[in-house]
C-alpha positions in Angstrom: 35.2 -7.2 -3.1 32.4 -8.3 -5.0 30.5 -6.5 -7.0 27.0 -7.3 -8.1 25.3 -5.3 -10.6 21.4 -5.8 -11.3 19.4 -3.8 -14.0 15.4 -3.5 -12.3 12.7 -2.1 -14.0 11.0 0.7 -12.0 7.8 2.3 -12.7 7.3 5.9 -13.4 4.7 7.4 -11.2 2.3 9.6 -13.8 2.1 12.7 -11.6 5.2 13.6 -10.7 7.6 11.5 -13.1 9.8 9.8 -10.2 10.6 6.4 -10.3 9.8 4.6 -7.6 8.9 1.0 -7.4 9.3 -2.5 -9.6 6.2 -3.5 -11.2 6.9 -6.8 -9.6 6.6 -5.2 -6.4 2.9 -4.1 -7.3 2.0 -7.6 -8.9 3.1 -9.5 -5.7 1.3 -6.9 -3.2 -1.8 -7.2 -5.6 -2.1 -11.2 -5.3 -2.2 -10.9 -1.6 -5.3 -8.2 -1.9 -6.9 -10.4 -4.2 -6.7 -13.8 -1.9 -8.2 -11.5 1.0 -11.9 -11.5 0.6 -12.3 -8.6 3.1 -10.2 -6.3 1.0 -12.1 -7.0 -1.9 -13.8 -3.5 -1.6 -10.4 -1.6 -1.3 -8.5 -3.2 -3.9 -8.2 0.0 -5.8 -7.5 2.3 -2.9 -4.8 0.0 -1.9 -3.1 -0.1 -5.4 -3.3 3.6 -6.0 -1.5 3.7 -2.5 0.8 1.5 -3.4 1.9 3.3 -6.8 2.8 6.9 -4.7 6.6 7.6 -4.7 8.1 8.6 -1.3 7.8 12.4 -1.9 3.9 11.8 -2.7 3.5 10.0 0.0 4.4 12.5 2.2 2.1 15.5 0.8 -1.0 16.0 3.5 -3.4 14.9 1.2 -2.0 11.5 0.6 -1.3 10.9 4.4 -4.9 11.9 5.5 -5.8 8.9 2.4 -3.2 6.8 3.9 -4.5 7.0 7.6 -8.5 6.8 6.1 -7.8 3.7 4.4 -5.7 2.1 7.4 -9.1 3.1 9.6 -11.0 0.9 6.8 -9.1 -1.8 6.7 -8.7 -2.0 10.2 -12.0 -2.0 11.0 -12.8 -4.9 8.5 -10.1 -6.6 10.2 -12.0 -6.3 13.5 -15.0 -7.1 12.3 -14.0 -10.6 11.4 -11.9 -11.3 14.6 -8.7 -11.2 12.8 -6.8 -8.0 13.9 -4.3 -8.6 16.7 -5.0 -5.3 18.4 -8.3 -3.5 19.8 -9.6 -0.8 18.0 -8.4 2.0 20.1 -4.6 0.6 20.1 -4.8 0.1 16.0 -6.4 3.6 15.7 -4.5 5.2 18.4 
């Protein structure tokens, strides 16, 4: 049997105190949004959504925010002809 040990730094959620994701994951995802010009106006919202722990994601208010953000990003992609789904399927 092979045992692998890894020490990974995790971020602590400021509101609830839970550990949830590594800073490297946030940085990598942030780089993707920087390269996508259509996300320029939504970068802060995207980062805020990425920084939620699993328990906080399940709160109704955060689910509603996430749905609004996804609808907004889908509309932008559809305007540019980049979304693989039609509007009805994407927002379904």
